[in-house]
C-alpha positions in Angstrom: 130.3 105.4 143.4 131.5 109.5 142.6 132.9 111.7 144.6 133.8 114.8 144.6 136.4 116.3 147.5 138.0 118.8 148.6 140.4 119.3 152.1 138.5 116.6 153.7 135.0 117.0 152.7 132.7 115.2 150.6 131.3 118.1 148.1 129.1 115.9 145.9 128.9 111.9 145.8 126.6 110.6 142.8 126.4 107.1 141.1 126.8 109.0 137.7 128.6 111.6 136.4 128.2 113.5 133.2 131.5 113.5 131.5 132.3 116.8 128.8 135.9 117.7 127.9 136.9 115.6 131.0 135.5 117.2 133.8 133.0 115.2 136.0 129.7 117.2 136.1 127.2 116.1 139.0 123.7 116.0 139.3 122.6 118.9 141.7 120.9 116.9 143.9 124.3 115.0 144.4 125.7 118.3 146.3 126.2 118.5 150.0 125.2 122.1 149.4 126.2 123.3 153.1 129.4 123.2 151.1 128.8 125.9 148.4 127.8 129.6 148.3 127.5 131.8 145.3 129.9 133.7 143.5 129.8 136.5 141.2 131.9 135.3 138.9 130.5 134.8 135.4 132.2 133.2 131.8 130.9 132.7 128.9 131.8 129.1 126.6 131.4 129.6 123.2 129.2 126.2 122.5 128.3 125.7 126.7 127.1 129.0 127.2 127.0 131.0 130.7 128.6 129.0 133.1 127.8 130.3 136.8 130.4 129.6 140.3 130.4 128.3 143.5 132.6 129.2 146.4 133.9 126.4 147.8 134.2 126.3 152.2 135.1 123.1 153.9 137.8 122.4 156.9 137.9 126.0 157.8 139.3 126.9 154.0 137.6 129.0 151.0 138.2 127.7 147.5 136.8 130.8 146.0 135.1 129.7 142.2 136.6 126.3 142.4 132.9 124.4 140.9 131.0 125.6 137.9 127.9 125.0 136.3 125.6 125.9 133.5 121.9 127.4 134.4 120.9 128.0 130.6 123.1 126.3 128.4 123.1 126.1 125.0 121.2 123.3 123.3 124.6 121.4 123.0 124.6 121.1 126.3 121.7 120.8 127.8 122.6 117.5 129.1 124.6 119.2 131.6 121.9 121.8 132.8 122.4 122.6 136.7 125.3 119.7 136.8 128.5 121.1 139.0 131.9 120.3 137.9 135.0 121.6 139.7 138.4 122.2 139.6 141.2 124.5 141.9 141.9 121.8 143.9 138.8 119.6 144.0 139.9 115.3 143.5 137.1 113.6 141.9 137.4 110.0 143.4 135.6 106.6 141.9 134.8 104.6 139.0 131.4 105.1 136.9 128.2 102.8 136.3 128.6 101.1 133.1 125.3 100.1 132.0 124.9 96.8 131.1 125.5 95.8 127.7 122.4 93.1 126.4 122.7 91.1 124.0 121.0 91.4 120.6 
């Protein structure tokens, strides 16, 4: 099970994430939404598209723009649509489940 943790709070928890450029992208349904607020910040990635950000709150502290996602990614990044990645002190813990290899 993969977890995104900041300030003692579990922000997201999922059996699998999507790993892109060293960042674990968590599925939208895995988020504990009470810790997330929309941010006005936007950035543009040349191959993924326009990123939107979240402000995180937890344990009485605020962590601005510490999570991001792509609501309308480019075709190359469509597999991370609406999945959320973390930075700015958020730790990712756990191990990714691997699909069993089927003998041929």
